C-alpha positions, -999 to +999 in steps of 0.1 A: -044-813-136-020-796-152-031-771-182-022-792-208-043-822-201-067-800-190-068-786-228-068-825-241-096-834-222-116-801-231-107-809-269-119-842-266-150-826-248-158-805-277-151-832-299-182-850-288-205-829-306-193-813-334-222-799-347-230-780-315-193-765-308-193-754-341-225-738-339-216-727-308-185-709-324-210-694-351-217-663-329-176-655-323-169-660-362-199-636-370-187-611-344-148-612-348-152-611-386-177-585-384-151-566-361-119-568-379-143-559-417-153-526-401-122-515-384-110-518-412-136-501-433-134-470-411-092-471-409-086-473-450-115-444-448-094-424-423-060-433-446-071-420-475-085-385-463-047-383-441-033-389-475-055-363-494-046-339-466-010-344-475-018-339-509-033-305-508-009-292-490+000-285-450-009-257-427-033-239-462-052-213-464-067-201-491-076-164-499-105-156-521-119-127-535-150-113-521-188-112-539-211-092-551-247-082-544-267-073-575-307-065-576-306-081-537-289-117-544-256-120-533-228-140-554-207-158-548-169-163-534-147-150-564-174-128-580-157-095-577-121-095-579-107-074-551-073-095-544-044-084-560-012-097-572+005-070-544-020-083-516-002-111-521+036-103-516+024-078-487+015-114-471+041-132-480+061-104-467+052-088-439+033-116-416+056-134-390+028-159-395+030-171-432+059-186-443+043-186-483+020-170-501+012-173-542-015-154-560-039-171-585-053-168-620-072-201-631-098-211-660-107-242-683-086-238-712-082-263-738-048-279-744-041-289-781-012-309-787-006-321-823-041-338-831-048-342-796-071-320-776-078-323-741-102-295-720-084-286-685-085-267-654-053-244-657-032-225-631-016-192-640+008-188-604+040-183-590+072-211-582+059-205-540+021-224-550+041-254-554+056-252-529+030-246-506+010-278-521+046-302-516+042-308-552+075-320-571+078-331-606+079-364-619+105-359-651+115-321-660+123-289-634+093-270-620+083-229-624+114-206-608+109-169-609+128-165-640+096-174-656+075-158-639+103-125-647+100-127-679+064-140-688+078-175-702+056-190-725+063-226-707+040-250-684+035-275-660+014-307-670-004-329-643-001-372-652-040-373-666-029-341-692+000-365-702-020-391-705-048-380-730-022-360-750+012-376-752+003-412-737+039-432-737+058-402-751+080-377-731+062-345-731+089-327-718+104-305-743+071-301-764+049-283-778+017-273-767-009-246-773-031-227-750-057-210-763-035-204-797-001-197-780+024-217-781+036-229-748+073-249-740+067-283-712+097-279-694+081-301-665+053-335-654+041-332-618+040-358-596+009-376-593-016-366-569-046-385-572-083-371-563-096-350-534-119-360-508-148-345-538-136-363-563-115-342-577-088-353-601-059-333-588-036-342-619-058-328-644-045-302-646-018-271-662+007-248-645+020-217-662+038-187-649+021-157-631+027-132-657+025-151-690-013-163-674-019-121-668-009-114-702-021-142-723-048-163-709-067-146-677-061-112-667-068-089-699-104-077-681-087-068-642-050-064-648-032-070-620-063-085-602-059-123-591-091-149-585-070-161-552-039-162-526-031-200-515-009-193-477+011-215-459+011-206-422+045-212-409+029-245-384+002-256-378+002-240-344-003-204-362-028-213-387-058-192-370-028-162-361-019-159-396-059-162-400-059-129-379-029-112-396-044-121-432-075-105-425-060-075-405-036-066-432-062-070-459-086-049-441-058-021-437-049-023-472-082-024-489-093+007-470-117-007-450-142+009-425-149-006-388-180-024-399-173-026-430-180-065-440-151-084-454-147-085-496-126-117-494-136-151-480-105-173-461-108-206-456-085-229-439-086-263-456-063-283-431-092-280-404-121-288-427-103-317-437-089-326-397-122-328-393-134-348-419-107-372-404-116-369-369-155-385-383-140-413-400-116-420-368-152-420-351-172-437-374-144-462-375-156-464-337-189-469-339-185-493-367-163-514-345-185-509-312-216-517-333-200-549-347-189-557-314-225-565-304-225-598-325-194-610-304-215-604-274-245-626-288-218-650-293-211-652-260-246-655-246-244-686-270-211-702-256-232-697-222-261-711-236-243-745-246-220-745-221-249-745-194-263-777-213-233-792-217-229-792-177-261-804-170-257-832-194-224-844-180-232-837-144-227-868-132-202-874-150-186-844-129-197-867-094-178-894-109-147-869-115-148-854-081-156-893-064-125-903-074-109-870-061-108-841-085-109-809-072-138-781-075-109-761-087-100-790-116-139-788-130-140-749-130-109-751-155-120-781-171-151-758-182-135-727-190-108-739-210-138-754-234-157-725-235-118-704-240-111-731-263-145-722-285-146-685-288-103-687-293-115-710-328-136-690-333-120-658-331-094-672-353-119-685-384-135-649-380-098-635-381-103-649-414-133-645-426-126-604-416-098-605-434-116-616-467-145-597-461-123-568-463-103-576-495-135-581-508-153-555-501-127-534-516-126-551-548-161-550-550-170-515-539-138-493-549-136-481-513-103-483-495-093-508-462-069-513-441-062-540-420-035-534-393-025-554-366-034-538-337-072-550-349-061-586-358-046-594-322-076-566-301-105-586-317-088-619-306-086-606-274-118-600-265-126-632-281-108-646-256-120-624-235-156-628-237-155-669-240-136-667-202-164-643-192-199-660-204-180-691-196-176-682-157-211-687-144-213-726-163-175-736-154-188-719-115-220-735-114-206-768-119-176-769-103-194-766-069-221-792-076-222-819-045-208-849-056-238-872-042-260-850-057-237-854-089-236-893-089-275-899-081-286-878-113-295-892-139 
């Protein structure tokens, strides 16, 4: 008996009891839909984290000023200004594992344009900071070394600041005020979006380091900086760069052998990679949990097929009496189980895609449906049908034709 004929017989047999066939497929439909939705949620989270890693900059290290102890209480990092512009320059020029280093001063400032104003985070730094963060301009130009050397009163605006101050107006060339000082807008930064902790990266202003030191932040501690942003030469040199920075700063700050560091180094790329790995594990766990529904659906298929074999015992005996082999009976029931699971898989895929889109729209959660997930879910559904359908099919194929004909 060829496969097409077996398939027609299987579909006809399933069509005799549509309600039972539909209920049997329900477990597979729910299982496949749940697997696709859960994998889409996990993959979406992983993709979002990867985008945020890229937006922060690659191979990124942040060197922060040290902490202070007052009255027995230790304050957080940055409470004591221990880093200088010369430290940043030494890191950039003397260390083999470092590609760029940029000193950073920062603070909240009120940006005013006409009758509009906006409070935002302002960074005073060098052009290398934008190279480290791989942050090009959307309009205009970026900061350059001439701006730093001449302490030029120019600034770059993030898109959120532009939206709140200028609306649809082109901001390039306009003059805004920072702490009552006029700054010319020379460029608008491209859109970065939010970080994993919800910070709007586009709500920012960049000014040259020297300008920030003189006019905005550097009056209290001349020459000191809040942090130093460092880019290693590659992913493989991150740990080496961290070791070299530690040794260099301890030497420059004349620290004794057992003295605690007066600075902190944070490996942001490593932290994001950990978050990415966590999202990957979450995706696997969600998919595994959802797969339990598929196994339950497979058990349902086996139960219904066993009932079907019992109900059709006389039919099996008649088919064997007119020449059908055990192999033909085996394939007939196996194909019936496979058809049930594959139809359920197709419906489950449609439901899973719809559920993923609904979750994304309702909860603003990123979802990503990959072709590999669809193929894997469909194949798994077919495998479940074959696995759980084999026992009833074999039971039918091994029936004694005489006993089957006598069955009432």
